[in-house]
C-alpha atoms as a printed R data frame, in Angstrom:
    type eleno elety resid chain resno       x        y      z
1   ATOM     1    CA   HIS     A     1   5.624 -207.938 46.716
2   ATOM     2    CA   PRO     A     2   2.906 -206.649 49.068
3   ATOM     3    CA   SER     A     3   2.297 -202.919 49.466
4   ATOM     4    CA   PRO     A     4   3.135 -201.374 52.851
5   ATOM     5    CA   PHE     A     5  -0.278 -199.685 52.740
6   ATOM     6    CA   LEU     A     6  -3.197 -202.004 52.899
7   ATOM     7    CA   ALA     A     7  -6.451 -200.901 51.340
8   ATOM     8    CA   SER     A     8  -8.233 -202.769 54.099
9   ATOM     9    CA   ASP     A     9  -6.764 -200.347 56.634
10  ATOM    10    CA   PRO     A    10  -9.614 -197.972 57.672
11  ATOM    11    CA   ASP     A    11  -7.213 -194.993 57.818
12  ATOM    12    CA   PHE     A    12  -5.737 -195.615 54.349
13  ATOM    13    CA   ASN     A    13  -7.955 -193.111 52.514
14  ATOM    14    CA   ASN     A    14  -8.617 -190.781 55.448
15  ATOM    15    CA   PRO     A    15  -7.313 -187.342 54.388
16  ATOM    16    CA   ASN     A    16  -7.726 -185.932 57.868
17  ATOM    17    CA   LEU     A    17  -4.947 -187.918 59.452
18  ATOM    18    CA   SER     A    18  -1.650 -186.163 59.859
19  ATOM    19    CA   GLY     A    19   0.823 -187.990 62.021
20  ATOM    20    CA   GLY     A    20  -1.924 -189.741 63.961
21  ATOM    21    CA   ALA     A    21  -3.858 -186.574 64.809
22  ATOM    22    CA   VAL     A    22  -7.485 -186.325 63.753
23  ATOM    23    CA   SER     A    23  -8.587 -182.982 62.367
24  ATOM    24    CA   GLU     A    24 -12.105 -181.608 62.743
25  ATOM    25    CA   ASP     A    25 -11.861 -179.943 59.319
26  ATOM    26    CA   PRO     A    26 -13.476 -182.154 56.645
27  ATOM    27    CA   THR     A    27 -11.375 -180.718 53.784
28  ATOM    28    CA   PRO     A    28  -8.234 -182.597 52.829
29  ATOM    29    CA   ARG     A    29  -4.849 -181.106 53.618
30  ATOM    30    CA   TRP     A    30  -3.964 -180.676 49.940
31  ATOM    31    CA   ALA     A    31  -7.183 -178.840 48.999
32  ATOM    32    CA   LEU     A    32  -6.762 -175.286 47.740
33  ATOM    33    CA   GLU     A    33  -8.466 -172.438 49.524
34  ATOM    34    CA   THR     A    34 -11.731 -171.190 48.084
35  ATOM    35    CA   ASN     A    35 -11.156 -167.757 49.599
36  ATOM    36    CA   HIS     A    36  -9.223 -165.634 47.081
37  ATOM    37    CA   THR     A    37  -8.628 -162.577 49.263
38  ATOM    38    CA   GLY     A    38  -4.969 -163.545 49.725
39  ATOM    39    CA   MET     A    39  -4.403 -163.595 45.971
40  ATOM    40    CA   LYS     A    40  -6.220 -160.278 45.571
41  ATOM    41    CA   THR     A    41  -4.066 -158.765 48.293
42  ATOM    42    CA   LEU     A    42  -0.939 -160.099 46.604
43  ATOM    43    CA   ALA     A    43  -2.059 -158.661 43.252
44  ATOM    44    CA   SER     A    44  -2.654 -155.226 44.778
45  ATOM    45    CA   GLU     A    45   0.750 -155.330 46.484
46  ATOM    46    CA   MET     A    46   2.393 -156.268 43.177
47  ATOM    47    CA   ASP     A    47   0.656 -153.288 41.525
48  ATOM    48    CA   GLU     A    48   2.073 -151.032 44.241
49  ATOM    49    CA   ILE     A    49   5.554 -152.474 43.695
50  ATOM    50    CA   ARG     A    50   5.296 -151.854 39.935
51  ATOM    51    CA   TYR     A    51   4.213 -148.259 40.621
52  ATOM    52    CA   MET     A    52   7.151 -147.745 42.989
53  ATOM    53    CA   ALA     A    53   9.532 -149.158 40.368
54  ATOM    54    CA   LYS     A    54   8.175 -146.692 37.799
55  ATOM    55    CA   LEU     A    55   8.663 -143.852 40.269
56  ATOM    56    CA   GLU     A    56  12.238 -144.969 40.889
57  ATOM    57    CA   ASN     A    57  12.924 -145.010 37.136
58  ATOM    58    CA   LEU     A    58  11.530 -141.483 36.887
59  ATOM    59    CA   TYR     A    59  13.682 -140.401 39.829
60  ATOM    60    CA   TRP     A    60  16.875 -141.691 38.209
61  ATOM    61    CA   ALA     A    61  15.957 -140.126 34.854
62  ATOM    62    CA   LEU     A    62  15.527 -136.757 36.564
63  ATOM    63    CA   GLN     A    63  18.829 -137.269 38.372
64  ATOM    64    CA   MET     A    64  20.512 -137.878 35.004
65  ATOM    65    CA   VAL     A    65  19.021 -134.699 33.526
66  ATOM    66    CA   SER     A    66  20.058 -132.739 36.611
67  ATOM    67    CA   MET     A    67  23.617 -134.058 36.390
68  ATOM    68    CA   ALA     A    68  23.777 -133.199 32.678
69  ATOM    69    CA   PHE     A    69  22.768 -129.609 33.443
70  ATOM    70    CA   LEU     A    70  25.366 -129.421 36.215
71  ATOM    71    CA   VAL     A    71  28.105 -130.608 33.842
72  ATOM    72    CA   LEU     A    72  26.944 -128.092 31.232
73  ATOM    73    CA   ARG     A    73  27.056 -125.331 33.816
74  ATOM    74    CA   LEU     A    74  30.556 -126.422 34.839
75  ATOM    75    CA   PHE     A    75  31.719 -126.258 31.222
76  ATOM    76    CA   LEU     A    76  30.292 -122.772 30.885
77  ATOM    77    CA   GLU     A    77  32.176 -121.703 34.004
78  ATOM    78    CA   TRP     A    78  35.451 -123.039 32.573
79  ATOM    79    CA   GLU     A    79  35.129 -120.948 29.421
80  ATOM    80    CA   PHE     A    80  37.062 -118.010 30.912
81  ATOM    81    CA   GLN     A    81  40.378 -119.917 30.880
82  ATOM    82    CA   ALA     A    82  42.211 -119.944 27.555
83  ATOM    83    CA   LYS     A    83  43.134 -123.644 27.407
84  ATOM    84    CA   LEU     A    84  39.831 -124.870 28.754
85  ATOM    85    CA   SER     A    85  37.866 -122.578 26.459
86  ATOM    86    CA   LEU     A    86  39.452 -124.399 23.485
87  ATOM    87    CA   VAL     A    87  37.954 -127.656 24.789
88  ATOM    88    CA   ILE     A    88  34.605 -125.980 25.386
89  ATOM    89    CA   LYS     A    89  34.537 -124.461 21.905
90  ATOM    90    CA   THR     A    90  35.387 -127.854 20.389
91  ATOM    91    CA   LEU     A    91  32.548 -129.485 22.318
92  ATOM    92    CA   ARG     A    92  30.183 -126.686 21.286
93  ATOM    93    CA   ASN     A    93  31.067 -127.185 17.584
94  ATOM    94    CA   ALA     A    94  30.618 -130.956 17.927
95  ATOM    95    CA   ALA     A    95  27.379 -130.729 19.954
96  ATOM    96    CA   VAL     A    96  25.075 -131.714 17.079
97  ATOM    97    CA   ASP     A    97  27.212 -134.700 16.121
98  ATOM    98    CA   LEU     A    98  27.558 -135.746 19.755
99  ATOM    99    CA   SER     A    99  23.797 -135.502 20.297
100 ATOM   100    CA   HIS     A   100  23.177 -137.730 17.257
101 ATOM   101    CA   PHE     A   101  25.796 -140.162 18.555
102 ATOM   102    CA   PHE     A   102  24.139 -140.378 21.977
103 ATOM   103    CA   ILE     A   103  20.675 -140.781 20.429
104 ATOM   104    CA   VAL     A   104  21.933 -143.702 18.359
105 ATOM   105    CA   LEU     A   105  23.675 -145.260 21.374
106 ATOM   106    CA   GLY     A   106  20.728 -144.677 23.718
């Protein structure tokens, strides 16, 4: 069974042909670039993205701490009511155990 490509064809091994067009560039189409500035730019952009992700994690951690203080402040404001102060006193007595529980869970 003969091959559709004949080695005797002068264009068989010509890497510059692409759909019949002749390129002036002597490098083959599949050759990798020798200029690495694109990869260096990509690496620096990835470093910036990692830094932004770390900043976002810090932002959400500070938001969590802020929300915890707001909830604590709300509980302290509720202490003047008799029924709610019972809940607040129970939470205050269980604070050490709850903190250990959240440390183990976290």
